[in-house]
N, C-alpha and C positions, 0 to 999 in steps of 0.2 A: 795517613797521618803524616804531617810534616815534622821532622826532627828538629833538634836545636839548631838555630842558625849559627854559622861560623862567626868569629869575632869581626871579620872584615866584610860581613854581609852587606852593610850599608854602602860600601864602596862599589859593589857589583853593578847596581843600576847606573851609577854615574859613568862607569867604564863603558857601558853600552849606550849611554846618551839619554837615560831616562830622567836622571836628576833627582828623583824623590827617594827617601829611604826605603829600603826593601820591606815590603809587607807581603802577606800571604797572597793577596790578589795580584800584586806586582809580579810575584814569582811566576804566576801562570802566564803573564803577558810577556815575560822576557824572551821565550823562544820565538814568539811571533815578531817581536821588535827586532831581535837579532837577525831573523830571516829577511825582514824587509830591508835592513841596512845592507845585508850581504847580497841581496838581489838587486841592488841599485848601482848604477854607474854614476860617476860624478861628471856633471856637464856644466861647465862654466862655474857659477857660484852656487849651484843648488843640486840636490840629488834628484835623479830621475827614476822614480820607483817603477817597478815592473807593471804596476797596476794603472799607470797613467793612460795607456791606450784605452782601458775600459772606462776610466773617468771622462775621457774625451770621445766616447763611442759615437755620439751623434754630432760631433764637431767636425764638419767637412771643410772648414776654413782654417787659415793659419798654417803653420809649418811644424814638422816633426823631424828630429835628427835621426841619425843612423842607430844610436843606442836605443832610443824608444822603439823604433821599428823592429830591430832584430831581437830585442828582448821579447817583444810580443810574438813574433814569428816563432821563436824558440819555444816559448811556453805553449803556443798553440800546437806545434808539432809534437811535443812531448805528451800533452794531454790527449790528442787525437790518437797517437800510437798506443797509449795505455788503454783508451776506450776500445780501440780495435782489437787489442789483445784480449780484453775481457769478452768481447763479442765472439771471438774465435774460440776461446776456451769454453764458453758456454754453449758452443755449437748452435748459436742462434740462427734461425732461418732469415732473420732480418737484422741488420746492424743498428738496432735502436739506440744504444748508448752512444755509438760513434756519431750518429746523425744529430742527437741532442747536443753533444759537445760542439759539433760544427755549427749548429744553429746559434749557440751562445757566442761563437767567435765571428760569425759572418759579418755583422754590421761593424764592429770595431776593426775588423781586418780591412774593410773597404775604406773606412774613414782614416785609419793610420796610413794606409798606402797612398790615399789622396794627399794627405798632408806631407808625406815623404816626397811625393812628386812636386808639391808646391815648394818644398825646400830646395829642389833643383831648378825651380823656375818653370815647371811644366804644369799644365792643367790636369786636375783629377779626372776630367772627362775622357782622358785616354783610356781609362778603365771601361768607359761606356763603349768605346770603339771596339774593344775586344768582344763585348756582348753583341754588338751589331754583326760582327763577323761570325760569331757562333750561331746567331739566329739565322743568318743567311745559309750557313752550312746545314743546319737542321732542316730548313725549308727545302734545300736541294736534295737532301737524303729522302725526304718525303716525296718530292716530285719524281725522283729516280725510281722509287718503288711503284709509283703510279704510271710510269711511262709505258705507253703501248708500243712505241716504235724504238728499235735498237739505236738509231742515230741520236735520238733525243736522250737516251740513257747515257750515251757516250759524252754528250755535251754536258749533262748534269754532273757526271763524274769529273770531267775536266774542270768545271767551275768549282766543284767541291775541293779539288786539290789547290786551286788558286786561293780559296778562302782559308784553307788549312795553312798554306804558306804565309798568308797575311797574319793569321793568329800567331804563328811561331815567330815571325819577324817582330811584331809588336811586343809580344811577351819577352823576347830577348832584349829588345830596346828598353823596356820598362825595368827588367831585372838589372840591367847595366846601370840605369839611372839611380835606382834605390841603393845601389852599392857605393855610389860616389858621395864625396863630401858635398854638403849643401852650399848654397851661395853665401859668401862671407858677409855681405851687407844686406840691406833691406831690398827685397824685390817686390813685385806687384802683389805678392800674397802676404806681406808683412815682414816683421823683424825676424832674424834668425832665432832658432830655438835656444841657442846658447845665451841669448840676451833676454828672452821672455822667460821669466821664472815665476810660475804660478804659485809655488809653495813657499815663497819667501815670507818671513815674519816681518812685523812692523819695525823691529830693531835693525833689520838689514836695509832699511830704506836709504839711509845716507850712503852706505857702502855701494849699494846697487847704482844709485844715481851717479856717484863718482866714477864707477866702472863704465857706465854708459858714455860719459863725457870723454873718458880716456880712449874709448873705442872710436870716437869721432875724429880724433887726431887734433893737431894744432892748425891754426889758420884764422881766417877772418871770423870774429865773434858772431857777426850777423849770419854768415853761412852756417856756423855751428848751431845757432838758434833755429835756423830753418830745418836743419837735419834733426835737431832735437824735437822739433814740433812734429816731424814725420814719425819719429819713434813714439811720441805721445799719442798721436792719432791711431797708430797701429796697435796700441795697447801695451807697448813695451815699457812705458813709464806711467806711473800714477800721477795724479794732479799735483801731489806734494813734491814728488821728485822733479817733475817738469818745472814747477815754480821755483824750487831752490836752485836748480842749475841754470835756469834762464836768468835769475837775478845775479848769479855769479858771473855769467858771461856778459851781462849788461855793464857790470862794474869795470870790465876790461875795455870798454869803448872810450 
């Protein structure tokens, strides 16, 4: 049973950003709402929730910033560690819970990593190169086990070390890239994630459009319109935003 609400109860949701007077149903939503705001980094003019990587799980195009990527990696590491702890405590012969958690994360992990590489200007197919090296290494292990002659076993072992070195080098290179800041402007994979704000409301349209034009800098209006058009084609600007700013730039001619 809920007790009597305090005199300033109606101010509580507004402090958390809910906006509506406090009701019994709202009170149950407050912890979730507070957690989502606390688990978000501010990027540009919008919040980047920790759930964004899941909502973009099957989106292998576009770009993702460091905040989105490392939030997801941290969440995955914590949940996998918790699941592994439960499996060990239960003395399970097979880590079923850990495997299930990893299956939930596997597709979002690949998509967010691909977008993070896009943010650095590299193709997500670099992840496929790792799988090629791993496949070759597995094949060499099988051939080594089937080898009838000692010299061939030595050759397979040497080739296996070469593949392992390739995996380590590529993994180190990709880890280095995902730690770096993304390209400041538009690259071949689209606009930077600090510009693309998928969660903005309609009331933010004017402010966003103005921010986009300010990012373009000063110069020839025709050149700015061309760059504005690229942002529009990349999905960083809505039709309304593009039309408003294009009209404003044409007035400067």
